[in-house]
KETORMAR-690693 format. One record per residue (C-alpha): residue number from 1; residue in three letters; x negated, y negated, z. Coordinates in pm, 1 decimal, always signed. Layout:
N
{NUM, "Ala", {X, Y, Z}}
...
END
This chain:
164
{1, "Met", {-12463.4, -12795.6, +16840.6}}
{2, "Val", {-12325.7, -13118.8, +16693.3}}
{3, "Cys", {-12610.4, -13134.0, +16444.7}}
{4, "Thr", {-12541.0, -12775.0, +16335.3}}
{5, "Leu", {-12170.5, -12850.5, +16297.4}}
{6, "Lys", {-12248.5, -13155.5, +16081.4}}
{7, "Tyr", {-12482.7, -12945.5, +15868.6}}
{8, "Cys", {-12211.8, -12678.1, +15822.4}}
{9, "Leu", {-11953.9, -12940.8, +15726.9}}
{10, "Leu", {-12190.5, -13095.9, +15472.4}}
{11, "Leu", {-12269.8, -12753.8, +15328.9}}
{12, "Leu", {-11898.7, -12671.6, +15303.9}}
{13, "Leu", {-11828.8, -13005.9, +15135.3}}
{14, "Gly", {-12108.9, -12939.5, +14887.2}}
{15, "Leu", {-11967.5, -12597.3, +14804.8}}
{16, "Cys", {-11620.3, -12742.4, +14750.7}}
{17, "Leu", {-11759.4, -13006.9, +14516.4}}
{18, "Gln", {-11951.9, -12739.5, +14324.0}}
{19, "Val", {-11637.0, -12530.5, +14276.8}}
{20, "Asn", {-11449.2, -12829.8, +14135.6}}
{21, "Ala", {-11749.4, -12920.2, +13918.8}}
{22, "Leu", {-11725.9, -12582.2, +13748.4}}
{23, "Ala", {-11378.8, -12662.7, +13615.9}}
{24, "Glu", {-11361.1, -12844.7, +13283.0}}
{25, "Ile", {-11059.4, -13013.4, +13130.1}}
{26, "Leu", {-10935.6, -12837.6, +12818.0}}
{27, "Asp", {-10849.7, -13036.8, +12507.9}}
{28, "Asp", {-10476.3, -13009.3, +12440.2}}
{29, "Ser", {-10471.3, -13263.4, +12154.9}}
{30, "Leu", {-10365.9, -12985.1, +11915.4}}
{31, "Ser", {-10029.1, -12976.4, +12094.6}}
{32, "Pro", {-9756.3, -13175.7, +11922.6}}
{33, "Arg", {-9714.7, -13496.0, +12123.4}}
{34, "Gln", {-9367.3, -13516.2, +12262.4}}
{35, "Gln", {-9195.1, -13787.1, +12454.4}}
{36, "Leu", {-8894.1, -13617.4, +12600.7}}
{37, "Asp", {-8578.2, -13788.2, +12720.3}}
{38, "Leu", {-8464.6, -13570.6, +13007.4}}
{39, "Asp", {-8115.5, -13561.1, +13146.3}}
{40, "Leu", {-8127.7, -13572.2, +13524.1}}
{41, "Val", {-7850.1, -13380.2, +13697.2}}
{42, "Trp", {-7773.0, -13350.4, +14067.8}}
{43, "Lys", {-7895.9, -13016.0, +14196.5}}
{44, "Tyr", {-7619.9, -12987.6, +14455.0}}
{45, "Gln", {-7273.2, -13077.2, +14334.5}}
{46, "Gly", {-6935.0, -13035.9, +14493.1}}
{47, "Asn", {-6925.1, -13004.7, +14871.8}}
{48, "Thr", {-7228.4, -13206.6, +14980.3}}
{49, "Gly", {-7128.3, -13249.9, +15345.1}}
{50, "Gly", {-7383.5, -13011.9, +15496.8}}
{51, "Leu", {-7684.0, -13123.5, +15292.2}}
{52, "Ser", {-7995.6, -13293.6, +15426.8}}
{53, "Asp", {-8087.1, -13633.7, +15282.0}}
{54, "Thr", {-8350.8, -13469.7, +15062.2}}
{55, "Glu", {-8109.0, -13205.4, +14930.3}}
{56, "Tyr", {-7839.0, -13467.2, +14875.0}}
{57, "Asn", {-8077.0, -13675.4, +14658.3}}
{58, "Thr", {-8237.0, -13388.4, +14462.9}}
{59, "Val", {-8208.6, -13407.5, +14085.7}}
{60, "Thr", {-8335.1, -13163.7, +13824.4}}
{61, "Ala", {-8419.9, -13185.7, +13456.3}}
{62, "Gln", {-8526.1, -12935.5, +13191.0}}
{63, "Ala", {-8784.1, -12972.1, +12915.4}}
{64, "Arg", {-8746.5, -12673.2, +12686.6}}
{65, "Asn", {-8971.9, -12536.9, +12411.4}}
{66, "Val", {-9277.1, -12750.1, +12486.4}}
{67, "Asp", {-9540.0, -12623.4, +12242.4}}
{68, "Thr", {-9876.9, -12615.7, +12419.7}}
{69, "Arg", {-10202.4, -12552.6, +12232.5}}
{70, "Leu", {-10531.4, -12546.0, +12419.0}}
{71, "Asp", {-10865.7, -12568.7, +12237.0}}
{72, "Thr", {-11060.6, -12280.1, +12388.0}}
{73, "Ser", {-11307.9, -12250.1, +12099.1}}
{74, "Pro", {-11616.5, -12329.8, +12311.2}}
{75, "Tyr", {-11521.3, -12045.2, +12546.2}}
{76, "Thr", {-11428.6, -11769.2, +12298.1}}
{77, "Gly", {-11566.9, -11438.6, +12423.0}}
{78, "Ser", {-11589.0, -11557.5, +12784.8}}
{79, "Ala", {-11388.1, -11443.7, +13084.5}}
{80, "Ala", {-11208.7, -11742.6, +13232.4}}
{81, "Arg", {-10933.9, -11881.1, +13448.0}}
{82, "Ile", {-10705.7, -12155.1, +13314.7}}
{83, "Phe", {-10505.4, -12380.0, +13546.1}}
{84, "Leu", {-10220.2, -12625.4, +13492.9}}
{85, "Val", {-10314.7, -12934.6, +13694.5}}
{86, "Met", {-10068.3, -13197.7, +13813.7}}
{87, "Pro", {-10231.1, -13537.3, +13881.8}}
{88, "Ile", {-10165.0, -13689.1, +14224.0}}
{89, "Ile", {-10037.1, -14014.7, +14072.1}}
{90, "Ile", {-9718.9, -13982.9, +13867.1}}
{91, "Arg", {-9605.6, -14296.6, +13686.7}}
{92, "Gly", {-9253.7, -14391.7, +13784.0}}
{93, "Leu", {-9256.5, -14204.4, +14114.5}}
{94, "Ala", {-9314.9, -14379.6, +14449.2}}
{95, "Asn", {-9382.6, -14059.6, +14644.2}}
{96, "Pro", {-9568.6, -13777.5, +14466.4}}
{97, "Ser", {-9460.9, -13520.1, +14725.3}}
{98, "Ser", {-9101.7, -13564.5, +14607.1}}
{99, "Leu", {-9171.4, -13384.4, +14276.1}}
{100, "Glu", {-9208.3, -13017.1, +14196.4}}
{101, "Leu", {-9272.4, -12884.4, +13847.1}}
{102, "Ser", {-9197.5, -12521.7, +13763.9}}
{103, "Trp", {-9210.5, -12337.1, +13433.3}}
{104, "Thr", {-9163.4, -12019.8, +13240.1}}
{105, "Thr", {-9358.5, -11934.8, +12926.2}}
{106, "Gly", {-9347.4, -11718.6, +12618.1}}
{107, "Gly", {-9581.1, -11470.0, +12784.7}}
{108, "Leu", {-9942.1, -11564.8, +12711.9}}
{109, "Phe", {-9957.7, -11790.2, +13016.7}}
{110, "Asn", {-9813.9, -11715.5, +13360.6}}
{111, "Ala", {-9499.8, -11877.6, +13495.7}}
{112, "Gly", {-9549.7, -12089.7, +13804.9}}
{113, "Arg", {-9490.2, -12406.0, +13999.2}}
{114, "Val", {-9703.5, -12698.3, +14109.9}}
{115, "Thr", {-9679.1, -13025.6, +14298.6}}
{116, "Pro", {-9877.0, -13346.2, +14234.6}}
{117, "Gly", {-10241.1, -13322.4, +14337.4}}
{118, "Asn", {-10249.8, -12944.2, +14296.5}}
{119, "Arg", {-10313.1, -12686.4, +14029.3}}
{120, "Gln", {-10169.8, -12344.7, +13945.1}}
{121, "Leu", {-10339.4, -12051.9, +13774.3}}
{122, "Ile", {-10174.0, -11982.6, +13437.7}}
{123, "Phe", {-10427.7, -11744.8, +13279.8}}
{124, "Glu", {-10707.8, -11515.0, +13386.8}}
{125, "Gly", {-10888.1, -11293.4, +13141.9}}
{126, "Ser", {-11092.9, -11291.2, +12825.2}}
{127, "Ile", {-11067.9, -11583.8, +12585.4}}
{128, "Thr", {-11019.6, -11411.7, +12249.4}}
{129, "Lys", {-10893.0, -11697.9, +12032.3}}
{130, "Pro", {-11021.3, -12046.9, +11960.0}}
{131, "Val", {-10674.6, -12188.8, +12030.5}}
{132, "Met", {-10447.4, -12049.8, +12299.3}}
{133, "Arg", {-10083.4, -12133.4, +12230.6}}
{134, "Asp", {-9766.0, -12076.1, +12429.5}}
{135, "Ile", {-9421.8, -12227.9, +12469.3}}
{136, "Phe", {-9340.1, -12374.6, +12811.3}}
{137, "Asn", {-8994.0, -12432.8, +12956.3}}
{138, "Phe", {-9041.9, -12688.6, +13233.6}}
{139, "Thr", {-8806.6, -12766.1, +13521.0}}
{140, "Phe", {-8854.7, -13088.5, +13714.3}}
{141, "Glu", {-8707.7, -13115.7, +14062.7}}
{142, "Leu", {-8739.0, -13443.9, +14249.3}}
{143, "Asp", {-8592.2, -13670.0, +14511.0}}
{144, "Ala", {-8410.7, -13948.0, +14321.8}}
{145, "Arg", {-8475.4, -14197.6, +14602.8}}
{146, "Tyr", {-8837.1, -14223.2, +14485.6}}
{147, "Leu", {-8773.7, -14288.8, +14115.8}}
{148, "Gln", {-8890.5, -14639.9, +14033.0}}
{149, "Gln", {-8889.4, -14643.9, +13654.7}}
{150, "Thr", {-8926.5, -14405.7, +13363.3}}
{151, "Leu", {-9097.4, -14091.9, +13489.6}}
{152, "Arg", {-9416.7, -13997.6, +13306.2}}
{153, "Val", {-9563.2, -13656.8, +13384.5}}
{154, "Glu", {-9882.3, -13558.8, +13202.7}}
{155, "Pro", {-10036.4, -13236.5, +13332.6}}
{156, "Asp", {-10390.9, -13137.9, +13246.9}}
{157, "Tyr", {-10531.4, -12794.1, +13181.3}}
{158, "Glu", {-10859.5, -12687.1, +13339.6}}
{159, "Ile", {-11079.3, -12390.0, +13259.7}}
{160, "Glu", {-11330.2, -12213.3, +13483.8}}
{161, "Ile", {-11566.1, -11957.3, +13334.6}}
{162, "Ile", {-11588.8, -11640.6, +13540.6}}
{163, "Ser", {-11951.6, -11538.7, +13585.4}}
{164, "Pro", {-12018.6, -11176.4, +13493.8}}
END
């Protein structure tokens, strides 16, 4: 029984690694490079007496009109899924679980939210153009107790081809 369980766990691990291996990072170098100075504001202002420590220390910031251009030319004509991926390590942040990134878009990509170490589906369908472009409006929400220095968030974009 133990041997069978080990075999099943190894098989499951292999399948998980294969799924991740199918995802490729998309080139977003066509996007204008922006270094944004964000104004952090306290999420909860006024009567803060009933707030938890996390709520009391929560700050938010907005990054508006972030022009994002993904080179999808190798995948034109394919059905695919595209994900926004947040790396687990965020420069300037002592605890990655204290950050949440959410966004709205101009409509080509889906709105969503993600935390470090995770990814969120932003597109599923046919790739019809060599460059997919949309405007993102990002909202950062984080616990200010974990800010160590200038925050640097650099999401990646992954593509998975959907087999017919």
